[in-house]
Every structure is written in C-alpha cells, then in structure tokens.
C-alpha positions, -999 to 999 in steps of 0.1 A, spaced: 327 466 -520 345 448 -549 346 481 -571 361 501 -542 387 476 -536 396 473 -574 398 513 -575 421 513 -543 443 484 -555 448 498 -590 464 530 -577 495 514 -566 527 534 -578 558 523 -591 583 510 -562 553 512 -538 540 485 -514 504 481 -503 489 465 -473 452 459 -470 440 446 -437 405 432 -428 384 403 -412 364 384 -435 342 375 -404 333 409 -398 316 421 -432 290 444 -424 277 450 -461 240 449 -469 229 415 -478 237 408 -515 266 434 -515 300 416 -522 328 422 -500 359 438 -517 381 420 -494 366 385 -501 365 391 -536 401 403 -538 413 373 -519 396 349 -546 405 370 -576 441 377 -567 449 341 -554 480 331 -572 489 363 -586 528 369 -586 535 396 -561 503 393 -541 502 373 -508 477 367 -481 487 365 -443 460 348 -420 460 352 -384 444 330 -356 433 335 -320 468 329 -310 478 362 -329 456 383 -306 476 408 -286 447 424 -268 430 411 -236 436 374 -233 397 369 -231 394 382 -267 415 353 -279 391 328 -260 362 347 -275 375 342 -310 382 303 -304 344 302 -291 331 317 -324 356 297 -346 342 264 -329 305 274 -334 312 282 -369 330 248 -375 299 232 -357 274 251 -380 293 238 -410 
C-alpha cells in the first residue's frame, strides 16, 4: 500500500542505497486499495536521487516462451486502450 511504501522508503540510512522492485501489471490488492509501487512512481518522479528503470519482454531471462507471453499481454493491453 502507499503507507507501507512510505514507511519503507523513509527508513533509508545515511550512505545507503535502496532498490525497490515490482511489476505494476501484477498488483493484487483489493479493489480501491492504492498500490504503493504505482503511487511511489508518481510521487517520486523528478525527485533528485530517485530513478526508475523499466524492463520489457526483451529483458526476460526465463524460458523464451515467457517473453512471448509478455508480448502477447502487452499487445492486448494496447488494443484495450
């Protein structure tokens, strides 16, 4: 949730680095519950010292079929608008 993400991010210690990983397409929170990952991306966009890295199906290092599955879902999402 947004509150959990804020609690986590505000624990960063001096001289530390933090990495948060997640997949915005796999949020399984109850309807109406905000995703801490999605909100953090929106809230922290442009904050100096914070960066976001995005991966595509080309970055998948699992079974080659997984990349094709991701591409199919991406095409479907694009068609749905």
